[in-house]
C-alpha positions in Angstrom: 1.0 -4.8 -29.2 -2.7 -5.3 -29.1 -4.7 -5.1 -25.8 -5.3 -8.8 -25.9 -1.9 -10.2 -26.8 1.8 -9.2 -26.8 3.1 -12.2 -28.7 6.4 -11.3 -30.3 6.8 -11.4 -34.1 10.5 -12.3 -33.9 11.5 -15.4 -31.9 14.3 -15.0 -29.4 15.4 -16.6 -26.2 12.7 -15.8 -23.6 12.5 -16.5 -19.9 8.9 -17.1 -18.7 7.7 -16.4 -15.1 4.4 -17.5 -13.7 2.1 -14.7 -12.5 -1.4 -14.3 -11.1 -3.8 -12.2 -9.1 -4.9 -13.3 -5.7 -8.2 -14.9 -6.6 -6.6 -16.8 -9.5 -9.0 -15.5 -12.1 -6.0 -14.2 -14.0 -3.1 -16.6 -14.3 -0.5 -16.3 -17.0 3.2 -16.5 -17.9 5.1 -13.3 -18.5 8.0 -13.5 -20.9 11.2 -11.5 -20.7 14.2 -11.4 -23.1 16.7 -13.7 -21.4 19.6 -11.6 -22.6 18.2 -8.5 -20.9 17.8 -10.0 -17.4 17.6 -8.7 -14.8 15.4 -5.9 -16.3 15.7 -2.6 -14.4 12.6 -0.4 -14.2 11.2 2.5 -12.3 9.3 3.0 -9.1 6.7 5.6 -10.0 5.5 8.0 -7.4 3.2 10.2 -9.6 -0.1 11.1 -8.2 -2.0 9.1 -10.8 -0.1 5.9 -10.0 -0.6 6.4 -6.2 -4.3 7.2 -6.3 -5.2 4.7 -8.9 -3.5 1.8 -7.0 -3.6 2.8 -3.3 0.2 2.1 -3.2 2.9 4.7 -2.3 4.7 3.8 -5.5 4.0 1.4 -8.3 6.4 -1.0 -10.0 5.7 -2.1 -13.6 8.2 -3.9 -15.9 8.2 -4.1 -19.7 6.8 -7.5 -20.7 7.9 -9.2 -24.0 5.3 -11.9 -24.2 2.2 -13.2 -22.4 1.0 -16.8 -22.5 -1.7 -18.7 -20.7 -0.5 -20.3 -17.5 -1.1 -23.9 -18.7 -0.5 -23.7 -22.5 1.5 -21.8 -25.1 -1.6 -19.9 -26.3 -1.6 -16.1 -26.0 -3.1 -14.7 -22.9 -6.0 -12.4 -23.5 -7.3 -9.7 -21.1 -10.9 -10.8 -21.7 -12.1 -14.3 -22.1 -12.5 -15.3 -25.8 -14.4 -18.2 -27.3 -12.4 -21.4 -27.3 -9.7 -20.0 -24.9 -9.9 -21.5 -21.5 -6.8 -19.8 -20.0 -7.8 -16.1 -20.6 -8.3 -13.6 -17.9 -11.0 -11.1 -16.9 -9.5 -7.6 -16.5 -11.1 -4.2 -16.1 -9.5 -1.4 -18.1 -9.3 2.1 -16.6 -7.8 4.9 -18.6 -6.0 7.0 -16.1 -4.7 9.5 -18.6 -4.8 10.3 -22.3 -1.8 8.0 -22.9 -2.2 5.3 -20.2 -4.5 2.4 -19.5 -4.4 0.2 -16.3 -5.8 -3.3 -16.1 -7.0 -4.8 -12.8 -8.8 -8.0 -11.8 -12.5 -7.7 -11.8 -12.8 -9.8 -8.6 -9.8 -9.1 -6.3 -8.7 -5.8 -7.8 -5.1 -6.8 -8.4 -3.5 -4.3 -10.8 -1.7 -6.5 -13.3 -0.9 -4.4 -16.3 -0.2 -0.9 -17.5 -0.3 0.0 -21.2 1.3 3.2 -22.5 -0.6 4.0 -25.7 2.2 5.9 -27.3 2.4 9.4 -28.8 -0.1 10.5 -31.5 1.7 10.6 -34.8 1.6 14.2 -36.1 -0.7 14.7 -39.0 -2.3 11.2 -38.6 -5.9 10.3 -37.8 -5.2 9.5 -34.2 -2.5 6.8 -34.9 0.0 6.3 -32.2 3.6 5.0 -32.0 6.0 4.0 -29.2 3.4 2.2 -27.1 4.3 -0.7 -24.7 2.8 -3.0 -22.2 4.1 -3.5 -18.6 3.3 -6.1 -16.0 3.1 -5.5 -12.2 6.2 -6.9 -10.6 4.3 -8.0 -7.5 2.2 -10.4 -9.5 5.3 -12.4 -10.6 6.0 -15.7 -8.8 9.7 -14.7 -8.5 11.6 -11.5 -9.2 15.2 -12.2 -8.1 17.3 -12.3 -11.3 14.3 -11.3 -13.4 13.5 -7.7 -12.6 14.8 -5.1 -10.2 13.9 -1.5 -9.2 16.4 0.8 -10.7 15.3 4.3 -9.8 12.5 6.5 -8.5 10.6 8.8 -10.8 8.1 11.7 -10.1 9.2 12.0 -6.5 8.2 15.6 -6.8 4.6 14.7 -6.8 4.8 13.3 -3.2 5.7 16.7 -1.7 7.7 15.0 1.0 9.7 12.2 -0.8 7.1 9.5 -0.1 8.3 5.9 -0.2 11.6 7.0 -1.8 12.8 8.2 1.7 12.3 4.7 3.0 13.5 2.7 0.0 16.9 4.3 -0.8 18.9 1.4 -2.1 18.6 -2.3 -3.0 21.5 -4.8 -2.6 23.8 -1.9 -1.8 23.0 0.0 -5.0 21.5 3.5 -4.5 18.3 4.3 -6.3 18.4 7.7 -8.1 15.4 9.9 -7.1 14.3 11.9 -10.1 11.9 14.8 -9.5 10.0 14.0 -12.7 11.0 11.5 -15.4 14.5 10.0 -15.9 17.0 12.7 -16.6 15.2 15.4 -14.6 16.6 17.0 -11.4 17.6 14.5 -8.7 16.2 15.0 -5.3 18.3 14.1 -2.1 16.9 11.9 0.7 15.1 14.1 3.2 13.9 16.4 0.4 10.6 18.2 1.0 8.7 20.7 -1.2 9.1 24.2 0.2 5.4 24.0 1.2 6.5 21.4 3.8 10.2 22.3 4.3 9.6 24.1 7.6 7.1 21.6 9.1 8.8 19.5 11.7 12.2 21.2 11.1 14.6 21.8 14.0 16.0 25.1 15.1 19.6 25.8 16.2 18.8 24.4 19.7 17.5 21.1 18.1 13.9 21.9 19.0 11.1 20.7 16.6 9.2 23.4 14.8 5.4 23.7 14.8 3.3 21.0 13.3 1.1 21.9 10.2 -2.3 23.4 10.9 -3.8 23.4 7.4 -6.9 21.2 7.3 -5.7 19.8 10.6 -9.1 18.5 11.6 -9.5 16.0 8.7 -7.0 14.3 6.4 -8.5 13.5 3.0 -8.2 10.3 0.9 -9.5 9.5 -2.6 -9.0 7.1 -5.4 -8.0 8.4 -8.8 -11.5 8.4 -10.3 -13.0 10.0 -7.2 -15.6 7.3 -6.8 -14.2 6.6 -3.3 -13.5 9.6 -1.0 -13.2 9.7 2.7 -11.3 11.4 5.5 -9.8 10.6 8.9 -10.1 12.7 12.0 -7.6 13.2 14.8 -7.7 10.6 17.6 -10.5 11.2 20.1 -12.0 9.5 23.1 -13.6 6.8 21.0 -10.2 5.9 19.3 -9.3 3.7 22.2 -12.5 1.7 22.2 -11.2 -1.1 19.9 -9.2 -4.0 21.3 -6.8 -5.8 18.9 -3.9 -8.2 18.9 -0.5 -6.9 18.0 0.3 -6.7 14.3 3.0 -9.0 12.9 5.8 -6.5 13.0 5.2 -5.4 16.6 5.5 -9.0 17.5 6.3 -11.3 14.5 3.6 -13.9 14.6 5.7 -16.9 13.6 8.3 -16.4 16.4 6.2 -14.9 19.3 4.1 -16.6 21.9 0.5 -16.5 21.0 -0.3 -15.2 24.5 1.8 -12.2 23.8 0.4 -11.5 20.3 -3.1 -11.6 21.7 -2.4 -8.4 23.6 -4.1 -9.3 26.9 -2.8 -6.0 28.3 -5.1 -4.3 25.8 -2.4 -1.8 24.7 -3.8 0.7 22.2 -0.8 0.3 19.9 -2.3 2.1 16.9 -2.4 5.4 18.8 0.7 7.6 19.1 2.6 8.9 21.0 2.4 5.5 22.9 0.7 5.8 26.3 -0.2 9.4 25.8 -3.5 10.6 27.4 -4.0 12.8 24.3 -2.6 10.9 21.2 -2.4 12.9 18.0 -1.3 10.3 15.4 -1.9 6.8 14.1 0.4 3.9 13.3 1.5 3.4 9.7 3.8 0.9 8.1 4.7 -1.4 5.2 3.6 -5.0 4.6 5.1 -7.6 2.3 2.6 -10.4 2.9 1.5 -12.6 0.0 -2.1 -11.4 0.4 -1.2 -7.7 0.1 1.1 -8.5 -2.8 -1.3 -10.5 -4.9 -4.4 -8.4 -4.2 -2.5 -5.2 -5.2 0.0 -6.5 -7.8 2.9 -4.8 -6.0 5.6 -6.0 -3.7 4.8 -3.6 -0.8 1.5 -2.3 0.6 1.6 0.7 3.0 -1.2 0.7 5.6 -2.6 3.1 8.1 -4.2 1.6 11.2 -7.2 3.8 12.2 -10.5 3.1 14.2 -13.6 3.1 12.0 -15.0 5.7 14.4 -12.4 8.1 13.1 -13.2 7.6 9.4 -15.8 9.8 7.8 -17.3 10.0 4.3 -17.0 13.1 2.1 -19.9 14.7 4.0 -18.2 14.2 7.3 -20.5 11.4 8.4 -19.6 8.0 9.8 -20.2 4.8 7.8 -20.0 1.1 8.0 -18.1 -1.5 5.9 -20.7 -4.2 6.4 -22.8 -5.1 3.4 -26.0 -5.1 5.5 -27.6 -1.7 5.7 -28.1 -2.2 9.4 -24.8 -1.7 11.2 -23.6 -5.0 12.9 -22.8 -3.1 16.1 -26.2 -1.6 16.2 -27.8 -5.0 15.6 -25.9 -6.4 18.6 -27.0 -3.5 20.8 -30.6 -4.0 19.8 -30.5 -7.7 20.5 -29.0 -7.0 24.0 -31.7 -4.4 25.0 -34.5 -6.7 23.7 -33.2 -9.4 26.1 -33.1 -6.9 28.9 -36.7 -5.9 28.2 -35.9 -2.3 27.6 -38.7 -0.7 25.5 -37.2 2.7 25.0 -33.8 3.2 23.6 -32.4 6.4 22.2 -30.1 5.8 19.2 -28.6 8.9 17.5 -30.1 9.4 14.1 -26.7 9.5 12.4 -25.7 6.1 13.9 -29.0 4.5 13.1 -28.8 5.5 9.4 -25.1 4.7 8.9 -24.6 3.2 5.5 -21.7 1.6 3.7 -19.3 4.0 2.1 -20.2 4.7 -1.5 -18.1 3.4 -4.4 -16.6 0.3 -2.7 -16.5 -3.3 -3.9 -15.6 -6.0 -1.4 -13.4 -9.0 -1.9 -13.1 -11.8 0.7 -9.4 -12.7 0.7 -9.8 -15.4 3.3 -12.6 -16.4 5.7 -13.5 -13.4 7.9 -11.0 -11.1 6.1 -12.0 -8.4 3.7 -10.5 -6.1 1.1 -12.4 -3.0 -0.1 -11.5 -1.5 -3.4 -12.7 0.9 -6.1 -14.2 -1.3 -9.0 -13.7 1.5 -11.5 -10.0 2.5 -11.2 -9.0 -0.6 -9.1 -7.5 1.3 -6.2 -7.0 -0.7 -2.9 -8.9 1.2 -0.2 -9.4 -0.8 3.1 -8.6 -4.1 4.7 -10.4 -5.3 7.8 -11.3 -8.4 9.8 -14.7 -9.6 11.0 -13.2 -10.3 14.4 -11.9 -6.7 14.6 -14.4 -4.6 12.6 -13.7 -1.4 14.5 -10.0 -1.1 13.6 -9.4 -0.6 9.9 -6.3 -0.7 7.6 -6.5 2.2 5.1 -4.3 2.4 2.0 -1.8 5.3 2.5 -1.4 5.7 -1.2 -4.8 7.5 -1.3 -3.7 10.3 1.0 -4.2 13.8 -0.3 -0.5 14.7 -0.5 -1.2 18.4 -0.8 -2.2 18.5 2.9 0.8 17.0 4.6 2.8 15.1 1.9 2.4 11.5 0.8 3.8 10.1 4.1 1.6 12.6 6.1 4.0 12.6 9.0 1.9 15.2 10.8 -0.7 12.5 11.1 1.1 9.1 11.0 3.9 7.7 13.1 5.8 5.4 10.7 7.2 2.0 11.5 10.9 2.3 11.0 12.0 -1.0 12.5 10.6 -3.8 10.3 8.4 -4.7 7.4 5.3 -6.6 8.0 5.5 -10.4 7.1 8.9 -9.9 5.6 9.4 -13.7 5.6 6.8 -13.8 2.8 8.5 -11.2 0.6 9.0 -12.2 -3.0 12.2 -10.1 -3.0 14.3 -10.3 0.2 16.7 -7.7 -1.4 13.9 -5.2 -1.6 12.9 -5.7 2.0 16.6 -5.4 3.0 16.9 -2.2 1.2 13.7 -0.9 2.7 14.9 -1.8 6.2 18.2 0.0 5.6 16.4 3.2 4.3 14.0 3.1 7.3 16.9 2.9 9.7 18.5 6.0 8.0 15.2 7.8 8.3 14.9 6.9 12.0 18.3 8.3 12.7 17.6 11.5 10.8 14.3 11.9 12.6 15.9 11.5 16.0 19.1 13.4 15.5 18.4 15.8 12.6 21.4 14.3 10.7 21.4 15.2 7.0 20.7 12.1 4.9 23.9 12.4 2.9 26.0 12.1 6.0 24.2 8.9 7.3 26.3 5.8 6.7 24.7 2.5 7.7 25.8 -1.1 7.4 23.4 -3.4 5.7 20.9 -4.5 8.4 21.4 -8.0 9.8 18.7 -10.3 8.3 18.8 -13.8 9.9 17.6 -16.1 7.2 14.4 -18.1 7.7 13.3 -20.2 4.7 15.4 -18.0 2.5 13.7 -14.8 3.6 15.1 -12.2 6.0 13.6 -10.8 9.1 14.9 -8.6 11.9 16.0 -10.3 15.1 14.2 -9.0 18.2 14.7 -9.2 22.0 12.0 -9.1 24.7 11.6 -5.7 26.2 9.3 -4.1 28.7 5.7 -3.5 27.7 6.4 0.3 27.7 9.2 -0.2 25.2 7.4 -2.6 23.0 4.4 -0.2 22.8 6.7 2.2 21.1 8.0 -0.4 18.7 5.5 -0.9 15.9 5.1 -2.0 12.4 2.4 -2.9 9.9 1.1 -6.3 9.0 -2.2 -8.0 8.4 -2.1 -11.6 9.7 -3.0 -14.0 6.9 -5.4 -11.4 5.5 
């Protein structure tokens, strides 16, 4: 198949599904052999996939045909003369054998092309290549595609997303250490580098937390154009004020007065209510904005104050396009009104610049996505009304420090998936909930994963999508109940 078209040479019964990126610049129809539906494919956890996407695992499916969304003309990755329905994709070669294609405007990663193996004795000719489409870009997935197994779980060091997504529709997902056919890893597996971290002794007491690089946790995209770190919670970490995220209080079923968090609970800091928090909240989101700007069904976010994010040199930065920090501008306007003529502003603060390597996409008024324009990795999401509390893509974590889930740094939501009512695949969300419940029990009781038996979580149906039923609890209890989600980002 050529980079511009995958039109089959032999006609056969084909099922077409509409697909697009968030901004709509790339709209097309993906064709799959009807006789092969639903098509099973892998969830890849390799370091290249995670760092080139910002996701904890990527999910691509073999595509048989690509057509324009409003005609039967072949869909091309770059606009061609006389073709109105073509896309505008940026190609990034993440390895000698693989090329990824993302939207030039919203960064949605739509395709992966395996170039094939070089034919021995040839002049660079290849064979066995194929093209895959990102499942999250599809308008529907039920009955069309389904995750069948995890691959390259070994790269995560701690099991990554595979520990949370263990089965779908009651079918366990095999967890291969490398590619299909390699050693299978059990739930709860950790590389020996991490096996003793957080383990329990005979008395049930937790072991010591990791100390390696404990002052800063590093993040980077695949091409290294974007690199940053986060520091441990400090006195400034409680400065932001923010409404509760969707999964702490589902926004479509909770009173607005509660969602607004008038109590000013610092829900992103953990342990909840601690005078000296050591971790940040992290969780999964299934909202349509996350799905279409990434190309994948699930986006895993970390909530962290901007004050605790530093560049590769350890300096603070801003996400505003203006070179002058917006907060600093407000301060200057205030002191001018007060008639103060002398104001000391730390040099580092006064010269704070936007983080290098980022490109911005406005997903809706006042809501921003930051991504790497070279490799297409999702990096940040933030809101103009809450610029001091940032969502950072967990897939960019340096897994060699504390594993892909970085549980020495993050407290994971194990109760619910953000905006689950918007999920394109309720079965996937249901499987994720079941796996998270298993992880929650294991974390609390130290029960081996293979001995945990859970019934399928109850998912009351709303508009065909499941969500977890909740009851009102005290503010102390709800502060410990958390989950990811970006409201209509």
